[in-house]
C-alpha positions as CSV (number, residue, x, y, z in Angstrom):
1,M,-104.8,37.3,75.3
2,I,-103.4,37.0,71.8
3,N,-102.2,40.6,71.9
4,R,-100.4,39.9,75.2
5,F,-98.8,36.7,73.7
6,I,-97.6,38.5,70.6
7,G,-96.3,41.5,72.6
8,R,-94.3,39.2,74.8
9,R,-93.2,36.4,72.4
10,G,-93.6,37.9,68.9
11,I,-95.8,36.6,66.1
12,P,-96.0,32.8,66.1
13,A,-96.2,30.6,63.0
14,R,-98.9,28.4,64.5
15,I,-101.0,28.3,67.6
16,H,-102.1,24.9,68.9
17,C,-105.2,25.1,71.1
18,D,-108.3,23.2,72.0
19,N,-111.8,23.8,70.6
20,A,-113.0,26.2,73.3
21,T,-115.4,28.7,72.0
22,N,-113.2,31.7,72.9
23,F,-110.3,30.3,70.8
24,V,-112.6,29.4,67.8
25,G,-114.2,32.8,68.0
26,A,-110.9,34.5,68.2
27,E,-109.6,32.6,65.1
28,R,-112.8,33.6,63.1
29,K,-112.5,37.3,64.1
30,L,-108.8,37.4,63.2
31,R,-109.5,35.8,59.9
32,E,-112.3,38.3,59.1
33,L,-110.1,41.2,60.2
34,R,-107.2,40.0,58.1
35,E,-109.4,39.6,55.0
36,A,-110.9,43.0,55.4
37,F,-107.5,44.6,56.0
38,L,-105.9,42.9,53.0
39,K,-108.7,44.1,50.7
40,Q,-107.8,47.7,51.6
41,K,-104.0,47.1,51.6
42,P,-103.2,44.6,48.8
43,E,-99.5,45.7,48.8
44,I,-98.9,43.9,52.1
45,L,-100.2,40.5,50.8
46,Q,-96.7,39.1,50.7
47,F,-95.8,40.4,54.1
48,A,-98.9,38.9,55.6
49,A,-98.2,35.6,54.0
50,D,-94.7,35.7,55.6
51,E,-95.7,36.9,59.0
52,G,-99.2,35.5,59.4
53,F,-100.0,32.6,61.7
54,T,-102.6,29.9,61.8
55,F,-104.6,28.1,64.4
56,A,-104.3,24.3,64.8
57,F,-107.3,23.0,66.7
58,I,-107.7,19.6,68.2
59,P,-110.9,17.7,67.5
60,P,-114.0,18.9,69.3
61,R,-114.8,17.2,72.7
62,A,-111.4,15.5,72.7
63,P,-109.3,17.2,75.3
64,H,-107.0,14.2,75.6
65,F,-105.5,15.2,72.2
66,G,-103.9,18.1,74.0
67,G,-102.7,15.9,76.9
68,L,-99.2,17.3,77.1
69,W,-100.2,20.9,77.7
70,E,-103.4,20.1,79.6
71,A,-101.4,18.0,82.1
72,A,-98.8,20.8,82.5
73,V,-101.5,23.4,83.0
74,K,-103.3,21.2,85.5
75,S,-100.2,20.5,87.5
76,A,-99.2,24.2,87.6
77,K,-102.6,25.3,88.7
78,H,-102.9,22.6,91.4
79,L,-99.5,23.5,92.9
80,L,-100.1,27.2,92.5
81,V,-103.3,26.9,94.6
82,R,-101.4,24.9,97.2
83,A,-98.5,27.3,97.3
84,V,-100.6,30.5,97.6
85,G,-103.4,29.0,99.7
86,N,-105.5,31.8,101.3
87,A,-102.9,34.5,101.0
88,L,-104.4,37.9,100.3
89,L,-102.3,39.3,97.4
90,T,-102.8,42.5,95.5
91,A,-103.3,42.4,91.7
92,E,-99.7,43.6,91.2
93,E,-98.3,40.9,93.5
94,I,-100.3,38.2,91.7
95,V,-99.0,39.3,88.3
96,T,-95.5,39.3,89.6
97,L,-95.9,35.8,91.2
98,L,-97.4,34.4,87.9
99,V,-94.5,35.8,85.8
100,E,-92.0,34.3,88.3
101,I,-93.8,30.9,88.0
102,E,-93.9,31.2,84.2
103,A,-90.1,31.6,84.3
104,V,-89.8,28.5,86.6
105,L,-91.8,26.5,84.1
106,N,-89.9,27.7,81.1
107,S,-86.5,26.9,82.8
108,R,-87.2,23.2,83.1
109,P,-84.7,20.9,81.3
110,L,-86.2,19.0,78.4
111,A,-83.3,17.2,76.7
112,P,-79.5,17.5,76.3
113,L,-78.6,20.5,74.2
114,S,-76.1,18.4,72.3
115,S,-74.7,14.9,72.2
116,N,-71.2,16.2,73.2
117,P,-70.3,14.5,76.5
118,N,-68.5,17.6,77.6
119,D,-71.7,19.7,77.2
120,G,-73.5,20.0,80.5
121,E,-76.3,22.3,79.2
122,A,-79.9,21.2,78.6
123,L,-82.6,22.4,76.2
124,T,-85.3,24.3,77.9
125,P,-88.6,25.9,76.7
126,A,-86.8,29.3,77.1
127,H,-84.4,28.3,74.3
128,L,-87.4,27.9,72.0
129,L,-88.9,31.2,73.1
130,I,-86.0,33.6,73.4
131,G,-83.0,31.5,72.1
132,C,-81.2,31.2,75.5
133,P,-81.8,29.9,79.0
134,L,-83.6,32.1,81.6
135,R,-81.6,33.6,84.4
136,A,-83.1,34.5,87.8
137,L,-82.1,37.3,90.2
138,P,-80.4,36.1,93.4
139,P,-83.1,34.6,95.6
140,E,-84.5,36.6,98.5
141,K,-83.9,35.1,101.9
142,V,-87.4,34.6,103.4
143,P,-88.7,33.0,106.6
144,D,-90.1,29.5,106.6
145,S,-93.6,30.8,107.4
146,P,-95.7,33.4,105.6
147,S,-96.7,34.9,108.9
148,R,-93.1,35.8,109.6
149,C,-92.5,37.7,106.4
150,L,-91.7,41.3,107.2
151,D,-92.8,42.9,103.9
152,R,-94.9,42.2,100.9
153,W,-92.0,41.3,98.6
154,Q,-90.8,38.6,101.0
155,L,-94.4,37.2,100.9
156,V,-94.3,37.0,97.1
157,C,-90.9,35.3,97.2
158,F,-92.1,32.9,99.9
159,H,-95.0,31.7,97.7
160,K,-92.7,31.4,94.7
161,Q,-90.3,29.2,96.6
162,Q,-93.1,27.1,97.8
163,F,-94.3,26.5,94.3
164,W,-90.7,25.8,93.1
165,R,-90.1,23.2,95.8
166,A,-93.3,21.3,95.0
167,W,-93.2,21.6,91.2
168,S,-89.5,20.8,90.7
169,K,-89.9,17.7,92.8
170,S,-93.0,16.7,90.8
171,Y,-91.2,17.3,87.5
172,L,-88.2,15.2,88.5
173,L,-90.5,12.3,89.5
174,E,-92.1,12.5,86.1
175,L,-88.7,12.2,84.4
176,Q,-88.0,9.1,86.5
177,Q,-90.3,6.4,85.1
178,R,-91.0,4.2,88.1
179,N,-92.4,1.2,86.3
180,K,-89.5,-1.1,87.1
181,W,-91.8,-3.8,88.4
182,A,-93.8,-3.9,85.1
183,Q,-90.9,-4.1,82.7
184,P,-87.1,-3.9,82.9
185,Q,-85.5,-0.4,82.5
186,P,-82.1,0.4,80.9
187,N,-79.2,1.1,83.2
188,V,-77.9,4.6,83.7
189,E,-74.8,4.9,81.4
190,P,-71.7,7.1,81.4
191,G,-72.1,10.1,79.2
192,Q,-75.8,10.6,79.9
193,L,-77.0,14.1,81.0
194,V,-79.0,13.9,84.2
195,V,-80.8,16.2,86.6
196,V,-79.7,15.7,90.2
197,H,-82.4,15.9,92.8
198,E,-80.9,18.1,95.5
199,D,-82.6,19.8,98.4
200,N,-82.8,23.6,99.0
201,V,-81.9,24.5,95.4
202,P,-82.9,28.1,94.5
203,P,-85.7,28.6,92.0
204,Q,-84.7,28.1,88.3
205,Q,-81.4,26.5,89.2
206,W,-81.3,22.9,88.1
207,V,-78.4,20.7,89.1
208,L,-77.3,19.2,85.8
209,G,-74.4,16.8,85.3
210,R,-72.9,14.1,83.1
211,V,-72.6,10.5,84.4
212,T,-68.9,9.6,84.4
213,K,-68.9,6.3,86.3
214,T,-71.5,3.8,87.5
215,T,-71.5,1.1,90.2
216,T,-73.6,-2.0,89.8
217,G,-75.1,-4.4,92.3
218,A,-75.0,-8.2,92.3
219,D,-77.9,-8.3,89.9
220,G,-76.0,-6.2,87.3
221,K,-78.2,-3.2,87.8
222,V,-76.7,0.2,88.3
223,R,-77.2,1.5,91.9
224,V,-74.8,4.4,92.2
225,A,-73.4,6.9,89.7
226,D,-70.6,9.5,89.8
227,V,-71.8,12.7,88.2
228,T,-69.7,15.6,87.0
229,T,-71.4,18.9,87.6
230,K,-70.2,22.6,87.5
231,S,-69.2,22.4,91.1
232,G,-67.3,19.1,90.8
233,V,-67.9,15.3,90.9
234,I,-70.6,14.0,93.2
235,R,-71.8,10.5,93.9
236,R,-75.5,9.8,94.1
237,P,-77.9,6.8,94.1
238,I,-79.8,6.4,90.9
239,H,-83.1,7.3,92.6
240,K,-81.7,10.8,93.0
241,L,-80.9,11.1,89.3
242,A,-83.3,11.8,86.4
243,V,-82.0,11.0,82.9
244,L,-82.9,13.5,80.3
245,P,-84.0,11.8,77.1
246,M,-82.2,12.4,73.8
247,P,-84.4,14.0,71.1
248,N,-84.5,10.8,69.1
249,D,-85.4,8.5,72.1
């Protein structure tokens, strides 16, 4: 697993993981291998110090310490099972589908890329992994039922789109904190970068825009906002907008 990760992402500086026995055992074996190797090749001590990586374990029997990644993995697994269902896929098709879903997860907007109001780009996990956003090939046109897919590639694309529809909706709902009855929430303000909840958006294509104008109700709460996107200015109710938090929020 570690070899696959390094082969795909390069050598990390630190790996955060839980205290599962496979991770603890892997860390011990890697440490023993490194020590034995460095004894034979002392001239690479400095290189190993620069390129080596460490494991950062959470406390034993405390999975809630990894709540962020555990929740993301749980959500992805649950929606993947719902999207695939009882479909009979080959090993190659499953690997292709998992890589496509990985790209979907790593394309999610996390925060504005800058505080410039004219910048409509968002920071994504892909920026942290490869330095730029991920791009997807033009989506395949597939039927609305797996039984009507004419070939295996259409079937893989169908399950990917099923996952995308369910997961993107779930992610947008997570960005919208719906605790308005418990405590007051700040109004949407001009200049904020938002994700617009639109139907039938292709996978990995998030509708991002900057709020340019707001309309308030009689209670002083913002109900509608005008948003400038790449395709022009659109007007949407606030329940269709998810504000991306600034890094210092």
